[in-house]
C-alpha positions as CSV (number, residue, x, y, z in Angstrom):
1,M,86.1,109.0,118.8
2,H,84.2,106.4,116.7
3,T,81.7,103.5,117.9
4,E,83.5,100.1,118.2
5,V,81.9,97.5,116.3
6,K,81.7,94.4,118.5
7,M,81.2,90.8,116.9
8,S,80.6,87.4,118.4
9,E,82.9,84.6,117.4
10,E,80.1,83.1,115.3
11,Q,79.6,86.6,113.5
12,R,83.3,86.5,112.7
13,Q,83.2,83.1,111.3
14,Q,80.2,84.1,109.2
15,L,82.2,86.9,107.9
16,L,85.2,84.8,107.1
17,N,82.9,82.3,105.2
18,L,81.6,85.0,102.9
19,T,81.7,84.4,99.2
20,R,82.9,87.0,96.7
21,R,79.3,87.1,95.3
22,S,77.7,87.7,98.7
23,I,80.4,90.2,99.3
24,L,79.3,92.2,96.2
25,G,75.8,92.0,97.3
26,T,76.5,94.1,100.5
27,S,76.8,97.7,101.2
28,M,80.7,97.2,100.8
29,G,79.9,96.8,97.0
30,L,82.3,97.0,94.1
31,G,83.2,100.7,94.8
32,G,84.9,99.5,98.2
33,I,86.9,96.7,96.5
34,A,87.8,98.9,93.4
35,M,89.0,101.8,95.9
36,A,91.3,99.4,97.4
37,E,92.6,98.2,93.9
38,I,93.0,101.6,92.6
39,L,94.9,103.1,95.5
40,G,97.0,99.8,95.8
41,G,98.1,98.3,98.9
42,G,101.0,98.3,101.5
43,Q,101.9,98.5,104.9
44,A,101.4,102.1,105.4
45,R,100.8,102.4,109.0
46,A,103.1,101.4,111.7
47,K,102.9,97.8,113.2
48,G,102.4,96.8,116.8
49,A,103.1,93.5,118.8
50,G,102.9,90.7,116.7
51,G,102.8,92.6,113.5
52,A,99.2,93.9,113.8
53,P,98.7,97.3,112.3
54,T,98.0,100.1,114.9
55,D,97.3,103.8,114.3
56,A,100.8,105.0,115.7
57,G,101.2,107.5,113.0
58,P,102.9,108.1,109.4
59,D,104.8,105.1,108.0
60,L,108.5,105.8,108.3
61,G,109.6,103.7,105.6
62,K,112.3,101.3,105.3
63,L,115.1,103.6,106.0
64,A,113.1,106.2,108.1
65,T,115.3,109.0,107.9
66,G,117.8,108.0,105.1
67,Q,121.3,106.4,105.2
68,F,123.1,109.7,105.6
69,P,122.3,113.5,106.3
70,A,120.1,114.6,103.3
71,K,120.0,117.8,101.6
72,A,116.5,117.3,100.0
73,K,113.4,115.7,101.8
74,R,111.2,115.7,99.0
75,V,111.1,115.7,95.0
76,V,109.0,117.1,92.1
77,D,109.5,115.4,89.1
78,I,108.1,117.4,86.2
79,H,108.1,115.3,83.0
80,M,107.4,116.4,79.4
81,K,105.9,113.4,77.6
82,G,106.8,113.5,74.0
83,S,110.2,115.0,74.4
84,V,111.1,119.0,74.1
85,S,113.5,120.0,71.5
86,Q,116.6,121.1,73.2
87,T,117.9,123.2,70.1
88,D,114.6,125.3,70.2
89,T,114.8,125.8,74.0
90,F,117.8,125.6,76.0
91,D,120.8,124.5,73.9
92,Y,121.9,127.5,71.9
93,K,123.9,126.6,68.9
94,P,124.7,129.7,66.5
95,E,126.4,127.4,64.1
96,V,123.2,125.7,63.5
97,F,121.7,129.3,62.6
98,K,124.5,129.8,60.0
99,R,124.3,126.4,58.5
100,H,120.4,126.4,58.2
101,G,119.4,124.2,55.2
102,Q,122.8,122.6,54.8
103,E,123.2,118.8,55.3
104,I,124.4,117.7,58.9
105,P,127.9,116.8,58.4
106,P,128.2,112.9,58.1
107,S,131.0,113.0,60.8
108,V,128.5,114.4,63.2
109,K,125.7,112.3,62.3
110,G,127.6,109.2,62.6
111,H,125.9,105.7,62.7
112,G,124.3,106.2,66.0
113,K,120.6,105.0,66.4
114,I,117.8,106.8,65.1
115,S,114.1,106.5,65.0
116,A,112.4,104.3,62.4
117,M,110.5,107.5,61.3
118,S,114.0,108.8,59.7
119,N,115.3,105.5,58.3
120,G,113.7,106.2,54.9
121,Q,115.2,109.9,54.8
122,T,117.9,110.4,52.4
123,S,118.6,114.0,53.3
124,F,119.2,115.4,56.6
125,P,119.1,119.2,56.6
126,L,120.1,121.3,59.6
127,M,117.2,123.4,60.8
128,R,117.8,126.3,62.8
129,S,115.9,127.1,66.0
130,I,112.4,128.2,65.3
131,A,112.7,131.0,68.1
132,D,115.4,133.3,68.8
133,F,117.6,133.2,71.9
134,K,118.5,135.6,74.8
135,Q,120.8,135.7,77.8
136,Y,119.6,136.0,81.1
137,G,121.1,135.6,84.6
138,S,124.3,136.5,86.1
139,D,126.4,134.2,83.7
140,G,124.4,135.2,80.5
141,R,122.7,131.8,80.3
142,W,121.2,131.5,76.8
143,V,117.5,130.5,76.7
144,S,114.9,130.5,73.9
145,D,112.1,133.1,73.6
146,L,109.8,130.4,73.9
147,F,110.7,130.2,77.6
148,P,110.9,133.9,79.1
149,H,109.7,133.0,82.5
150,V,112.1,130.0,83.0
151,G,114.7,132.5,81.6
152,K,114.2,134.9,84.3
153,I,115.1,132.3,87.1
154,V,118.2,130.8,85.5
155,D,120.0,131.7,88.4
156,D,117.9,129.3,90.7
157,L,118.6,126.4,88.1
158,T,120.9,123.7,87.3
159,F,121.1,123.0,83.4
160,I,122.3,119.7,82.5
161,H,123.0,119.4,78.6
162,T,124.3,116.1,78.4
163,I,121.9,113.5,79.8
164,W,121.2,110.8,77.1
165,N,118.9,107.9,76.5
166,P,119.6,104.8,74.6
167,Q,116.1,104.2,73.7
168,V,114.6,106.3,70.9
169,N,110.9,105.4,71.4
170,H,108.7,106.9,73.7
171,D,107.3,104.3,76.1
172,P,110.8,102.4,76.3
173,A,112.5,105.6,76.8
174,D,110.0,106.9,79.3
175,I,109.9,103.6,81.6
176,L,113.8,103.7,81.5
177,M,113.8,107.3,82.6
178,H,111.5,106.5,85.5
179,T,112.1,103.1,86.6
180,G,115.9,102.4,85.3
181,F,114.9,99.7,82.7
182,Q,113.1,99.9,79.5
183,L,110.5,97.2,80.1
184,A,107.4,97.8,82.3
185,G,107.2,96.0,85.7
186,R,109.9,97.6,87.7
187,P,109.2,100.0,90.6
188,A,109.3,103.9,89.6
189,A,111.7,106.4,91.2
190,G,108.7,107.7,93.5
191,A,107.9,104.3,94.5
192,W,111.5,103.6,95.5
193,V,111.4,106.9,97.4
194,N,108.2,106.0,99.1
195,Y,109.4,102.4,100.1
196,A,112.7,104.1,101.6
197,L,111.3,107.1,103.4
198,G,107.7,106.7,103.9
199,T,105.5,109.8,104.5
200,D,105.3,112.7,106.7
201,N,101.7,112.9,106.9
202,S,99.3,109.8,107.4
203,N,96.3,111.7,105.8
204,M,97.9,112.0,102.4
205,P,99.7,109.5,100.0
206,S,103.4,109.8,100.1
207,Y,103.5,109.5,96.2
208,V,101.1,111.5,94.1
209,V,100.7,111.9,90.3
210,M,99.1,114.4,88.3
211,K,98.9,114.4,84.5
212,S,97.8,117.2,82.0
213,Q,97.8,117.2,78.2
214,F,97.4,119.5,75.3
215,Q,94.4,118.8,73.1
216,A,96.1,117.0,70.4
217,A,99.0,115.2,72.5
218,G,99.8,112.4,70.0
219,V,101.2,110.2,72.8
220,G,99.9,109.0,76.0
221,A,101.0,108.9,79.6
222,T,102.9,105.9,80.7
223,Q,101.4,104.1,83.7
224,A,104.4,102.0,84.2
225,T,106.3,105.2,85.4
226,W,104.4,105.4,88.5
227,S,104.0,101.8,89.2
228,A,105.3,100.1,92.3
229,G,106.3,97.0,90.3
230,F,107.4,94.3,92.5
231,L,107.5,96.6,95.7
232,P,104.5,96.4,97.9
233,S,101.6,97.7,96.1
234,N,101.0,100.7,98.5
235,H,104.1,102.2,97.1
236,Q,102.8,103.1,93.7
237,G,101.8,106.7,92.6
238,V,98.2,107.5,93.5
239,E,96.7,109.7,90.6
240,F,95.0,112.9,91.3
241,R,92.6,113.5,88.4
242,S,90.9,116.9,87.6
243,G,87.3,117.7,88.4
244,N,85.3,117.3,91.8
245,S,86.7,113.9,92.7
246,P,90.5,113.9,92.3
247,V,91.0,110.4,93.5
248,L,88.5,107.6,92.2
249,Y,86.4,105.6,94.5
250,V,87.5,107.6,97.6
251,G,84.0,109.3,98.1
252,S,81.2,107.8,100.0
253,P,78.0,106.9,97.8
254,D,74.9,109.0,98.3
255,G,73.2,108.4,101.6
256,M,76.2,106.9,103.4
257,G,77.4,109.4,106.4
258,R,80.8,109.5,107.9
259,Q,80.0,107.4,110.8
260,E,78.4,104.7,108.7
261,R,81.6,104.7,106.5
262,R,83.8,104.3,109.8
263,D,81.8,101.4,110.9
264,Q,82.2,99.8,107.5
265,M,85.8,100.4,107.5
266,D,86.0,98.8,111.2
267,V,84.0,95.6,109.8
268,I,86.3,95.3,106.7
269,G,89.5,95.7,109.0
270,E,88.3,93.0,111.5
271,L,87.4,90.7,108.5
272,S,90.8,91.2,106.9
273,R,92.8,90.6,109.9
274,H,91.2,87.1,110.4
275,Q,92.0,86.6,106.7
276,Y,95.6,87.5,107.5
277,Q,95.9,85.3,110.5
278,N,94.6,82.5,108.2
279,V,96.9,83.0,105.2
280,G,99.5,85.4,105.9
281,D,99.4,87.3,102.7
282,P,101.1,90.8,103.4
283,E,99.0,92.2,100.7
284,I,96.3,91.7,103.2
285,L,97.6,94.3,105.6
286,S,98.1,96.6,102.6
287,K,94.4,96.7,101.8
288,I,93.6,97.5,105.4
289,A,96.1,100.4,105.3
290,Q,94.9,101.9,102.1
291,Y,91.0,101.5,103.2
292,E,92.2,103.7,106.1
293,M,94.0,106.0,103.8
294,A,91.2,106.3,101.6
295,Y,89.0,107.1,104.8
296,R,91.2,109.9,105.6
297,M,91.6,111.3,102.2
298,Q,87.8,112.1,102.3
299,D,88.8,115.0,104.5
300,S,92.4,115.8,103.3
301,V,91.8,115.5,99.4
302,P,89.2,118.1,99.1
303,E,91.1,120.6,101.5
304,V,94.2,120.4,99.5
305,T,92.4,120.9,96.2
306,D,90.4,124.0,97.2
307,L,92.3,126.9,96.0
308,S,89.7,129.4,97.8
309,D,92.4,130.8,100.4
310,E,95.1,131.2,97.5
311,P,95.5,135.1,97.4
312,S,95.1,136.6,93.8
313,Y,98.8,137.3,93.4
314,I,99.5,133.8,93.7
315,L,97.1,132.6,91.4
316,D,98.3,135.2,88.8
317,M,102.0,134.4,89.4
318,Y,101.1,130.8,87.9
319,G,99.4,132.0,84.7
320,P,95.9,132.2,83.3
321,Q,95.3,128.5,83.2
322,V,95.6,127.9,87.0
323,H,91.9,128.4,87.2
324,Q,91.2,125.5,84.9
325,P,91.2,122.2,86.9
326,G,93.5,119.4,84.9
327,T,95.8,122.0,83.3
328,F,99.8,122.1,84.1
329,A,99.4,125.4,85.8
330,R,96.6,124.0,88.2
331,N,98.8,121.1,88.9
332,C,101.8,123.3,89.7
333,L,100.1,125.1,92.3
334,L,98.5,122.0,93.5
335,T,102.1,120.4,93.8
336,R,103.2,123.3,96.0
337,R,100.3,122.5,98.3
338,L,101.0,118.9,98.5
339,I,104.5,119.7,99.3
340,E,103.2,122.2,102.2
341,R,101.4,119.1,103.5
342,G,104.3,116.5,103.7
343,V,104.0,114.7,100.3
344,K,107.3,113.4,99.6
345,Y,107.3,112.9,96.0
346,V,105.0,114.4,93.2
347,Q,105.1,113.7,89.7
348,L,103.7,116.2,87.1
349,V,103.3,114.6,83.4
350,Q,102.6,116.8,80.8
351,V,101.8,115.0,77.7
352,G,102.5,116.3,74.0
353,W,105.5,117.2,72.5
354,D,105.7,114.7,69.9
355,H,106.3,117.4,66.9
356,H,107.4,115.2,64.0
357,N,105.8,118.0,61.8
358,A,104.9,121.5,62.0
359,I,107.2,122.1,64.9
360,A,107.4,125.7,64.4
361,R,103.3,125.9,64.8
362,R,103.0,123.2,67.5
363,H,106.0,123.7,70.0
364,P,105.3,127.2,70.7
365,P,101.8,126.9,72.4
366,D,102.9,123.8,74.3
367,C,106.0,125.9,75.7
368,W,103.7,128.5,76.8
369,A,101.5,126.3,78.7
370,V,104.4,125.0,80.7
371,D,106.8,128.2,80.9
372,Q,105.0,130.4,83.3
373,P,103.6,127.5,85.7
374,S,106.9,126.0,85.7
375,A,109.1,129.5,86.8
376,A,106.2,130.1,89.4
377,L,106.6,126.6,91.0
378,V,110.2,127.4,91.8
379,T,109.5,130.8,92.8
380,D,106.8,130.0,95.1
381,L,108.8,127.3,96.7
382,K,111.8,129.5,97.0
383,Q,109.7,132.4,98.7
384,R,108.3,130.1,101.0
385,G,111.8,128.6,102.3
386,L,110.8,125.2,100.8
387,L,113.2,125.2,97.7
388,D,116.3,124.7,99.8
389,D,115.1,121.1,100.7
390,T,112.9,120.1,98.0
391,L,114.6,118.8,94.6
392,V,112.7,119.9,91.4
393,T,113.6,118.2,88.2
394,W,112.2,119.1,84.7
395,K,112.8,116.9,81.7
396,G,111.7,114.7,78.8
397,E,112.3,111.3,77.8
398,F,115.0,112.1,75.0
399,G,115.6,115.1,72.8
400,R,114.7,116.2,69.2
401,T,116.9,116.1,65.9
402,V,119.0,119.2,64.8
403,Y,117.8,118.3,61.3
404,A,114.6,118.8,59.9
405,Q,112.3,115.9,59.3
406,G,110.7,115.8,56.0
407,G,113.2,118.5,55.0
408,I,113.0,122.3,55.3
409,N,109.4,123.4,54.5
410,P,106.6,124.9,56.4
411,N,105.7,121.7,57.7
412,S,109.0,120.6,58.9
413,G,109.5,118.6,62.3
414,R,112.1,117.1,64.2
415,D,112.6,113.4,64.9
416,H,113.4,111.6,68.4
417,H,117.1,112.1,69.5
418,G,118.5,110.4,72.2
419,G,122.0,111.1,72.0
420,N,121.8,114.3,74.1
421,F,119.2,116.6,75.7
422,T,118.7,118.9,78.2
423,M,117.2,118.9,81.7
424,W,117.2,121.3,84.4
425,M,117.0,120.9,88.3
426,A,116.3,123.5,91.0
427,G,116.7,123.2,95.0
428,G,117.5,120.3,97.1
429,G,121.2,120.4,97.3
430,T,121.9,121.2,93.5
431,K,124.3,123.9,92.4
432,P,122.1,126.9,91.1
433,G,123.1,129.2,88.0
434,I,125.3,126.6,86.3
435,A,125.3,124.7,83.1
436,Y,126.7,121.0,83.2
437,G,128.0,119.3,80.3
438,K,128.7,120.4,76.7
439,T,127.4,119.3,73.5
440,D,129.0,119.6,70.0
441,D,128.2,122.8,67.6
442,F,125.2,120.9,66.3
443,S,123.5,119.8,69.8
444,Y,123.7,116.2,68.2
445,N,126.7,114.6,70.3
446,I,128.0,115.0,73.9
447,A,131.5,116.9,73.9
448,E,131.9,116.4,77.7
449,N,130.3,115.3,81.0
450,P,127.8,112.5,79.6
451,V,125.1,111.9,82.0
452,E,123.4,108.7,82.1
453,I,119.9,108.0,83.2
454,H,121.2,105.9,86.2
455,D,123.6,108.7,87.1
456,M,120.5,111.2,87.5
457,N,118.6,108.8,89.7
458,A,121.7,108.0,91.6
459,T,122.2,111.5,92.4
460,M,118.6,112.2,92.9
461,L,118.6,109.4,95.8
462,H,122.0,110.9,97.1
463,L,120.4,114.3,97.5
464,L,117.7,112.4,99.6
465,G,120.2,110.9,101.7
466,I,120.0,107.4,100.3
467,D,123.1,105.5,98.9
468,H,121.6,104.1,95.6
469,K,123.7,100.8,95.7
470,Q,122.2,100.0,99.3
471,L,118.6,100.6,98.5
472,T,117.6,97.2,97.2
473,F,114.6,94.8,97.2
474,H,114.8,91.1,96.8
475,Y,112.9,89.8,94.0
476,Q,113.1,86.3,92.1
477,G,116.2,85.5,93.5
478,R,117.9,88.8,92.8
479,D,118.4,92.2,94.7
480,F,117.0,95.0,92.4
481,R,117.6,98.5,92.6
482,L,116.6,101.8,90.8
483,T,119.8,102.3,89.4
484,D,120.2,98.7,88.1
485,T,123.8,97.6,87.9
486,A,124.9,101.3,87.0
487,G,124.8,104.8,88.4
488,K,127.2,107.2,89.5
489,I,126.8,110.7,91.6
490,I,127.3,113.7,89.5
491,P,129.6,115.8,91.8
492,G,129.8,118.8,89.5
493,I,126.1,119.9,90.1
494,L,126.0,119.4,93.7
495,A,126.0,122.6,95.9
């Protein structure tokens, strides 16, 4: 219980008449205002009579439980920013091994869209995989030696070899992958899920983002991929950072106790409610909700990021980098802990992979950093009974060319390739142990079962019990949706 702060009508009026400058001079300060801005806004709490916020519990979202029975309750979206080479990892092509150094046949290369970085190239020699492949699992799935741990769990995975992206530059391709449109400004998939289904834990955000990167990443993370766009701002992803303060501006300043912070929240809430009654801006309610969320996160976030209760065999399973905050391995383990606490959508971003040169030297350590943790997360969820209703997706924004950029030499790399690339899924109602779609002998064109990005997002929503055509938001005279005007469910990957 906390002490209720009572104000006279005169005091309330004085609060309403505070200027911006005078507010900044109070104990509320820039930190309090920045906290609300960083975390976004939104009606994350239930509403009582007359639309006033209450403490009734977690936000149930627009759809509460979905539109039909769901196979997945939550999503882990693992994104390799910069694009993994499918020919060096999961799309085995023995024909390319045989023809190493020969020109890619003109009939294969065709006239498809290529990156501007290859426009001046006159020779396009095929380059074999930088690693050998082995067969794993009950069906002998081919996996590169760069991913031995993922190879051991292929019977739990659903590979899609024929996803494609019409964009061949990082940011528009990345944004299209996550929002259904190539320009920034639309809601990310996680924001749509948050808007639709709300949260199961009022003490934690429903949508959490964690990013990690290699020392020389080359490309940066794209914040538009976890934006709320035109949805209420509380639906944006809340970024957890490495270090002792995972969320900025949540901690209280030195000298401020828990009760003082509670009293401050009550004063801010009272002021904000009066402002809402005067101007009717729904974002004011959003700010109230996010101040309250930040207050509750002061207890919940340190608990979820403290790994002292994790047994050594679990830490070992995720690999040596799990002990280092901010690494992909650490974030994978934190993802499992967030899932256990009711977070609906976790987005892991590993920045790097843009290997236009020296791919034989640069790709292996990048694969090493994500191979064991990715496999450990799937295994950990499975052994705890969480994989059945957790959808895990693992992908980049496009693939890389089968031909060498800059010719065959020790410094060879691979350019961007949107025509086809490989992703995998696990759990959440997907069919394990299969590969969907086929590419040609050169992993350059799709031979059967193409998968558009809108198809992937439509299927993800379907597994959550959501009809992608019915989840819409009216904005600027139009009903928008994650899948824009396209999208088909992929029945071949459903269990």
